[in-house]
N, C-alpha and C positions, 0 to 999 in steps of 0.2 A: 395627758401624757407629754404635751409640749412638742419640742423638737425631735426630729427624726433624721438620721444620717447613716452613712454605711462606710466601712472601712475597706476601701480598696474595689476598684471596679473589675468587671469581667468583660472579655470581648463579647460581642453579640452572639457569636456561635458557641461560646464557652458555657459549660454547666459546672455545677459544684458549690463549694462553701463560699457564701457572701455574709459577712458580718453586718448586722443591722443594729444600730444604736438608738435608744430612746431616752428622752429626757436628759438627765445629768449624765447618762451614759455617753452622749455625744462628746463629752469633754475628754474622753480617753481614746478617741478614734486614732489619734497620732500614734499612740503606743501600739494599737493593733496593727496599723499599717506598717509599722517597723518590723513586724514579725516575719520570719522566714515563711516561704510558701512551698507547698508540695503539689505537683501537678502530674497527671498522667496524660501523655500526648500521643497522637497518631500522626506520623509524618508521612506524606505521599512523596516518595522520591520520583524524579523523572518529570516533574511538572512544576513550573513556577507560576505564580499569580501576582497581579499588581498590588494586592493587598497583603500577600503572604499567607493567606488562608484560603479555605474552600469556597469562600463567598466572593472572591475576586475574579477578575477577568484573566483567562490563561494567556500567558505571554511566551512560554516556550515549552517544548516537549522533548523528552529523550527516553531511552530504554535503560532502566536501572538493574535489569535482571542479571547482568554480569557482575554486579558488585557484591563481593563476599562479606560475610558478617565481620571477618577480622579487619577488613578495611574500615567498615563502620565503627567498630570498637576503637581502632587506632585514631580515627578522626575525632570521635567523642572525647578522648582523652585530653585533647587540646582545649577543650572548652570547661574542663573542670578547674575549680579555683577562681581567683580574680581575673576577670577578662574586660577588655573594652568592647563593649557592644553598641552598635549603631541602631537605635530604635526604628521600627517600621515607619515608613512615610504616613501610612493610614494609622494614626495613633491619636489618642486624646491629648498628647503633649502640646503645649501652646507656643506659638511664636508671636510675640508682640500681642498677647492676650488672644489670638486666634487659634483654635485647634488645628493641628497639622492635617488631620483628615479633611477638613473643610477646604483648606488651601489646595490640598492635592486634587479634590473633586472640582475645584475651580480652575485647574490647570496651572496653578502657580507653581514654580520650581520650589522644591522643598529639600533641604539637605540638613536632616536631623544631626544634632551633635553627638559624637560618640560619648558614652558614659560608663563608669566602671560599676559592674555588678559581680556577684559572686555565685558560682554554682557549687553548692556543697556536695551534691550527689547527683550523678547522671548515669542511669543504668538502662540497658536494653532489656525489654520484656519479651519481645517477639520480632522476628524479621521474616515477613512472608511478602516477597516482592510483589508490588512496589511499595507495601506498606510497612513502616517501621514503628513499633510501639515502645515508648520510652517512659521513664519516670524520672522526675527532676525535684530536687530540693534546692531552692534558690533564695537569694536575697530579694527583698521588695525592689520593684522597679525593673525586674528582669522580663523581657518579652520572649515567651516561647516561640512565637511567629519568627522572631529574628533568629533564634537559635535554630530553627528548622531551615530558614533561608540559608544561614551561614554553613550549616551542615551540607546542604545541597551544593553550595558553591565549592566546598572543600573537597567533596567527592566528585565533582565535575559533571554532575548530572542535574543539578537543580532540585528544589524541593519546596513544598509548602505544608502548612499545618492543616490537617484534614479533621482532627477533633481535639478537644481540650476539655479536661475536667480538673478542677481544683479539688485536691483531696484534703487539704489542710491549710489553715492560716493560723501560724503559731500553734497553740495547743488545742485549737477548735477543729475538729475533724468531720469529715463527710459522714461517718457513721453516726454521730450524735446530732447531726443537723436536722432540721425539720423541712419538709418540702413546702413549696409555695402553697399547695392545697392544704396542708395541715396547718399553716399559719393562718390562711383565710378562715378555716373552719373553727380555729381557736378563737379568733376575734369575733366571728359571728356568734359563737357559743359562750363568749364571755370568760373563757378560761385561758386567755393568751399569757397570762402571767406565769402559767406553769412552764412557758417555753423560754422565759427570760433568765438569763444568768446574773448574779450579782456584779456590780461594777468592778469590784476589786479583782474579779477573775481575769480582767484584761491586764492586770499589773502583778501577776504572780512571779514574774521574773525578778521583781525587786524585793529586798528584805523587808521585814515587818518590824514595827515598834508599837509597844503598848503604852499609851499615855495615862498618866494619873490625872485626877480631875482637875488639878491646876493647869497642867500642861494642855489638857484637851481644851479648857477654856481659853487659853492663849492662842492655841492654833486656830480655833473657831473664829477668833477675832483677827485672824491674819498676822499674829505676832510670832516671831521666831523663838525657838527653844534651844538651849545649849545641848551639845552632844558630840560624840566622836564620829569620824568618817566611817562609813560602812563599806561593804564591798561592791555595793551597787550605788549608782549615782543618785537614786531616789530611794525613799522609804515609804511603805505603806503604814500609815498611822491608824491605830485603833483605839477605841475607848475601853475602859476596864470591862465594860459589858460585851465587847466584842464587836461594836459597831464601827464600820469604816468611816473614818473622820477626814482624812486628807492624804494627799501625796506630797511628801516633803522633799526639798532639794538642799543638798549641803552647800553652803556658801559662807566663806570667811569664818569658819569655826562655829557656825550655827546652822540648825536645820530650819529652813524657811518654808512656810506653806506655799506650794506651787499651785495646787488645786484643793480647795476645801469643798467638801460635799455636805449638802443639807440632809438631815435625818429624813428618811423616807416614811 
């Protein structure tokens, strides 16, 4: 099987979709990580913690029961679209090669740099004070803990993330995901291959091209082929028999092999 990797981490308290790549599949993790994410989150208003989630130390308390749903809806509207977000201090982001959470635990002052993220969809599912349940579709790199923190600040009551489930990563959803127990049973039973998706399923956002035998030979040897620009920056290239051959990038009037995959 060779190499194993994953496409995007989950916070320790979070559950849900985690994409795991094996062998040649590890070569497409960057495209999986670029996919939008969907989360269902429970936010606890009226309480802040040093980590921004329920596992942290409580640093403030207030009573949020007087906050009306319309106030929450109004506050959430300001987070939709492209926003500048300050990542949590306790995060895996690195400063000079050291994770921020490690620096924070050592008492080293940490000031994360704001960065642009995009919230495509942000909806209230339930408001039962002090708990607010929301569903979020966002760009990669968005911290839901930071969203909860900022919402609490805007409402003037403070807040932290009390639970989080990743419902989808790109086209891969929780409904079709295997549990850790199912994965372990599949490996022990020798039928783990039934859980594996083809490599090109991570690249379906790109247009496809069928190569004749001569072009397939050139691409497999790392050589460019002529062609016209496509609507997508990359092309999935297949053999006449339907085998996934390579991911091509358009440069200077030619489609150049960016990643070539060996026959399985």
